[in-house]
N, C-alpha and C positions, 0 to 999 in steps of 0.2 A: 505493499499500499503506499502511495506517496501523497503528500500534500505540498502544493507549491503557491505561495502568495501571488495575486495579479501582477505586481512589480515590485522589485526591492532591488536596492544597492547589493553589490557583491557582498556576500559574507563568507566567512572560512568554513569549513566542512568538517564536523568532528564525527567519528565512527565511535559509538559506544555501544559495546556487547554486553548481554545479559540484562536486558530491560522486558524481563518477562512479566512483571505484576507492577502496576500503580503504587504501591506502597514499599516497593523495593529501592536500593541503593541506587541501581543503573538508572531508574526512572527519575529519581531525584537529579541525578548528575544532569540527565539528559534536559531536563526542564529549566537546570540553573543555566548551563551552556547557551540554551536558545534565549533565556533572558540576556544573557551577556554579547549576543550578537552574532551566535553561531549558527548555522545549518547543522542539521542533525540526522544521520543514518544510525539506525540502531536494530540490534538482534535479539532476537527472544527464540525460544524452544519449547513449545507447549508440552510434548510427552514427557519432558523432565518435571514441570510443574504440577503433571497428571499423576506422576508417581511418589510425589512427595506429600508431606500430612497436609499443607496448605491448600493443596489443590490448584485446580486451573482456574485463574480469574476470567471470566467470559468478557469479551470486548476490550481488554488490556491494551493491544497495540492499538486499536482505533482510539481509546480515551487518550493515550499517550501522543498520538499525533495531534488529536485537539488541542491538546495542552501546549504543545511546541507551536502551534498555529497560532494560536492565542498570544504567543511571544513574539511573533513575527517571524519565526524559522520557516524555511522550506523543510519537509522532513520525509525519510521514507524507512518504512520497516522491513527487515528480512527475516523469516522463518528459517533458522540454519540450525542444523546439529553440529556443532563443534567436534563431535568424536568422528565425523567424517573429514578426512585428510583433503577432501575435495571443497570442502564450506569456506576456508579463508578466502581463497583467490575468488570464488563465485560472490562472496560478501561485497570484496573490494571491487568488483566488476560492476555489481549493483549500485553501489554507493557511488561511484563515478560517473556512470551512465544517467542517474536520476539528478544528482546533485552536484556534481563536481568532485575534482582531486581533494581526497582527505588531507588537512594538516595536522588534525589531532586525533591520536587513537587512543580511547579510554577503554579498560579491558576489566569490566565487572562481572563477566561471565563465571560460572562455578559448575562443576559437579562436586556435592556435598553430601554423602551418606554416611551416618555415626557408623563407625567400627573399629575394634581395637587390633591390635597384634594377632589375636587368636581367633577372632571370627570374620576377619576380613576375606572374601573371597579373591580368587586372582582375576575372575571377571570385572569385579567392583575396582580392585587396584587399577587394572588396565584402563578402564574407562575414565578413573579419576585423571589418570597420567597423561590419557587422551586430551581430556577437555581443558584441563587446568595446566598441563605443560607444554605438551606439543602443540595444539591449538595455538598457544601464547606465542610459541616461537614462529609458527606459520603465520600468524596475524602480524607480528614485527618485521619478519621478512617480507611480506607483501609492501608494508608501509614503506620500509627501506628500498626496495626496489622501484616501488613507483613514486616516491617523493620528489617533487620539483620544486618546492615553494622557497622562497628567499630564507638564505642562512639564516639561523638562529629562531625561526617561526615554529619549525617542526615540534609536537609534543607527544610523548608515550606515557600514558600513566595506566598502572596496573593494581588492582585491589588483592591484597595478600592478607596471608592469617599466620600466626604462631601457634594456633592450636594443634595439640598433637594427641594427647592422651584421650582414648575412646574415640578419636578423629583419624587414626593414623594416615588411609590414602589422602583424605582432603589435606592435611599438615603436611605430608611428605612430598607431596605435587604441589602445592603452594610454596614450598622451599625451594623447588625446582624453577617455579617460575620467577620467585626473586632473582635468582642468578642470571634466568635468560634477559629479564628487563634491565637489570643492573648493567649488563654487558652492553646492552644498547649505546649507554652514555659514551661510551669508548669507541666501539663499532660503527657508530653512525655519527661521528664525531665530524667526519667530512662534510655532512650535510646539515650539521648544524642543529641536529634534533635533540631535545632533553629527554631523559627517559627516568621516571621515577616509580617507586613503588609504596603505596599506602596501605598501611595497616590500620582499619579504624575501629579494632577492638570488637566488643560485643554490641551489635545493634540489633535491637528487636524489629524485623519485619514481619512477623506472623509466626516465627518458628520457637519463640520462646515459651516455656511455661511459666506460671507465676512463680515457682520456685526459683527458677534460671533468672527471672527478671530481678526479683528482689536480692538474690545473691550477689548478682553483677552490679547492681545498684549500690548496695551495700559497701562494696568493695571499691569503688570509683571514688577517688577523694572530692568530686564534685558533686557525687551524691544521686546522680541519675543515669539512665542509659544512655549511650548515642544514638544520635537520630539520622536517618538518611541525608538530612539537610547539612548536618556538621560535616559529612564526608565530602558532600557536594560544593560546598563552601571552599574546601583545599583543593579540590580537584580542579575548580573554577579558576582558583588562584594559578596553580601550577599550569594551567593551560593559557593563561593572560601574559601579554607582555612582562608584567611586573614579575612573574615566575622565572623569567628564562635563566637566572641566576642559581635556582636549586636544581640540581642534576646529579644522578647517579645516587639518589639517596632512597633508603628504606626509613620511611617517616612513620612514626607512632602518633595516630590522631585519635587517641582513646580516652581523653578525660583524664589521665594519669593511673589506669587501672594496671598499666605494666611497670609503674615507676617502683 
């Protein structure tokens, strides 16, 4: 699906992955970037939400397109299974065809199924690494191969996590994601592309139990949970001209819970 305003001055294009639900971090990032003057392509994968406890949010892609349009952005949504190695190139092809060259790549997608050392299956382990690590590498590779913007304007931001206990394949594959993204700061230096990973800490987007919410809030110095908008604020800054000097960093934006 695509929305284009009747006429508008040229806006840079951001590609945001993992925008499956309007309450999610990816959706908040997409909305914030649209408010800051970006056109936005975004991905979602309905079968993932369907097998998670929160389920599918009917009409989420359409609602996100409408929200971006209200902020003056041209927007396009792509249904894409990032476990499929053909998906990253197709996503970029669609984004470029509908909106133009991508200047910022923001990766908020994930495979996240709770399991530990003893009960993780090989199939689940492989899927986590396919989505969280391999697809991240393929997406940044496509970005690097295609980027033709002015030196210093390109941006790569990925959301990560340091959770491992009881969440082994998720945490391990996010650790791999960190290394891939931070390598971009050096390997894409000739393009003037900055690359950073952001750990937003525990953000309740519908997956937390009451006990988990209380425990996380009690352990955070500010006494509350993180919100999708907290993460969107930082990503928006990193993607802006003001964020150009932050590069090659793993940033904790978690209210101090990791302190």
